[in-house]
N, C-alpha and C positions, 0 to 999 in steps of 0.2 A: 735552803739546803734540804730540809725535810721533804719538800715537795719533789725535788729532784730525785731523792732516794725512793720515794713511793712510785713516781713514774718509771724509774728504772726497774724496780722490783715487779711492777705490773707487766712490763715489756718482757722481762726475763721469764716470768710465769707463763706468758702466752707462748713463748718460743718453746719452752719445755713441754707444754701440754699440747701444742699444735705445731710440730716441727714443719719447716718448709719442705715442700716436695723436691725430690732430686731433680726431676725433669717435668716441669709444669706443662711444657709444650706437648710432651708425649702423653701426659694424662689428658689434656684437652683432645688430642687426636683419638685417644681411646674412647672418650665420651662421644665425640662427634661422629665416630663410625657407627654408633647406634642410630643417630639422627644425622646423617652425613649432609653436610652443606655442599650442594652443587649449584653455585650461584653463577657459573659460567656455562655458556653453550659454545660448541665448537662447530666450525664449518671446514670441510676439507675440499680443496681443489686439486684434482689430479690432471696435469697437463703433459704434453709430450716431452717437454724439456725442464719442467719444474713441478714441485709440490708446494701447495700453499695451505697453511693452517691458520684459522682465524678464531680468536677466543674473545668473546665479549659477554658482558653481564646478561643474565636472563631478564632482569628487570631493566627496562629502558631508562628509568629514571635513576638508576644506580651509578655510582662512580667509586672506583677502588684504586688504592695504592697497594701494590702487591709485588710478590717475588715469583718468578717462574724458574723452574728447574726442568731441564729436558735432556734426553739423549736421543740422537738421530743415528740410526744404523743402516748400512747398505749391505745386503747379503750377510747380515750378522756381524759386520765389522763397524765399530763406532767411528762415525765421520765428524760428529760434533757433540760436545757435552757442555751444558751451561748449568752452573749451580748458583741459584738464588740471584738472578739478574733482576734488578728493579725496574718496574714500569709504574709510572704515576699517572693518576687521573684517567684510569681505563673506564671507558664508557662504550655504549653502542656506536657512538660517533667516533671514538678513539680506541679501537680494539687492539689487542695484542696480535701481531701478524708475524708468522714464522714462515720463511720461504727457503726452500732447499733445492738444488740442482737435481735433475732426474735423468738417468740413463735408460735406454730401452732394454727390456728383459731382465731388470734387476728387481729385487724385492727390497722394500724399505720398511723400517719400524721406527715409531716415534713414541716415547714414553714421556708424558707431561704431567707436572704437578704445579698447581698454583696455590700459594699461601698468602694470607694477609700479613701485615707487619708483625703481628704477635705470634705467628707460626701456625694459625688455624688453617687447616686444609679447606680450601674453597673449591677445588676441582682436581680431579686425576683422570688420565686418559691414557690408554695404550692402543695404538693403531698399527696395523700391518697393511702395507700397500703393495699389492702385487704388480706384475708387469702391465696390467691393463686397467685394473679397478682397485677400490679398497676392499681388501679381502676380509678383514676383521678389525672392528673398532669397538672398544669397551670403555665405558666411563664408570668410575666408582667414587 
């Protein structure tokens, strides 16, 4: 009984002196922005009838279980929004592939974020695709 009381007192003292963070995932994001992890590379394919985006690990020996969040817009109007869709065992041989239909003379935007299971940002990208080519693509 005495041992249980000592262990309980130790745990309580640690909680009082080192309270848990409100949003540990947010704290990790803040820390990682200083040394941002960009472990994925993207390739964009712009075809007459479709747009194809491929995301694979930079390191060919890496495999990831991750979540992707994205919003795809046509002329500023959201066509598709996905929040935290799980992809398992992602590698260079098994990349994440997003494909969307394309209309002539329209502008498209794709905002993408990939996080690991614990919420750490692995990749962020914003791309704008004009009627004939990729106008602007930024990764952060």
